[in-house]
C-alpha positions in Angstrom: 90.7 110.4 102.5 91.6 106.7 102.0 93.0 105.4 98.8 90.6 102.4 98.9 87.5 104.7 99.1 88.8 106.9 96.3 89.4 103.9 94.0 85.9 102.6 94.8 84.3 105.9 93.9 86.5 106.3 90.8 85.5 102.8 89.7 81.8 103.8 89.8 82.6 107.0 87.9 84.6 105.2 85.2 81.9 102.6 84.8 79.3 105.4 84.4 81.4 107.6 82.0 82.5 104.7 79.8 79.3 102.7 80.2 81.5 99.6 80.8 81.3 97.7 84.1 84.3 95.6 83.2 86.8 98.4 83.7 89.2 97.7 86.6 90.5 101.0 88.0 94.2 100.6 89.1 96.9 103.1 89.8 98.6 102.2 86.5 95.4 102.6 84.4 95.9 105.3 81.6 93.9 106.6 78.7 95.7 104.3 76.2 94.3 101.3 78.1 90.6 102.1 77.3 89.6 102.3 73.6 86.8 104.7 74.3 89.0 107.1 76.3 89.2 110.1 73.9 89.3 113.8 74.5 85.6 114.1 75.0 85.3 111.2 77.5 88.4 112.6 79.3 86.5 115.9 79.9 83.4 114.0 81.0 85.5 112.0 83.4 87.3 115.0 84.9 84.0 116.9 85.3 82.3 113.8 86.9 85.2 113.5 89.4 85.1 117.2 90.1 81.4 117.0 90.9 81.8 113.8 93.0 84.5 115.3 95.2 83.3 119.0 95.0 86.8 119.9 93.7 88.2 121.9 90.8 91.2 120.9 88.7 93.1 123.3 86.4 93.8 122.2 82.9 97.5 122.2 83.7 97.0 119.9 86.7 95.0 117.4 84.6 97.4 117.7 81.7 100.3 116.6 83.8 98.6 113.3 85.0 100.0 110.2 83.5 97.7 107.6 85.1 94.9 107.1 87.6 97.4 106.8 90.5 98.5 110.4 89.9 94.9 111.5 89.7 94.3 109.9 93.1 97.3 111.8 94.5 95.8 115.0 93.1 92.4 114.3 94.6 94.0 113.7 98.0 96.1 116.8 97.8 93.1 119.0 96.8 90.8 117.5 99.4 93.4 118.1 102.1 93.9 121.8 101.1 
């Protein structure tokens, strides 16, 4: 799975979850960068990504993520498994 394709799909998901088409999804993007990114939107975001990729992430896996780049790495790892 290509990084570019993942970032494109994640951008659509972020725009939908946060209802903000101005969000630019980069590897460095983290929760502190988006005012509306709280615990509830975090759950919605993870569930949306799981549905989109037909993957499941454990709470521990998600809890270790520091930014979107690490989430992309996790998606690639899970998709390849």
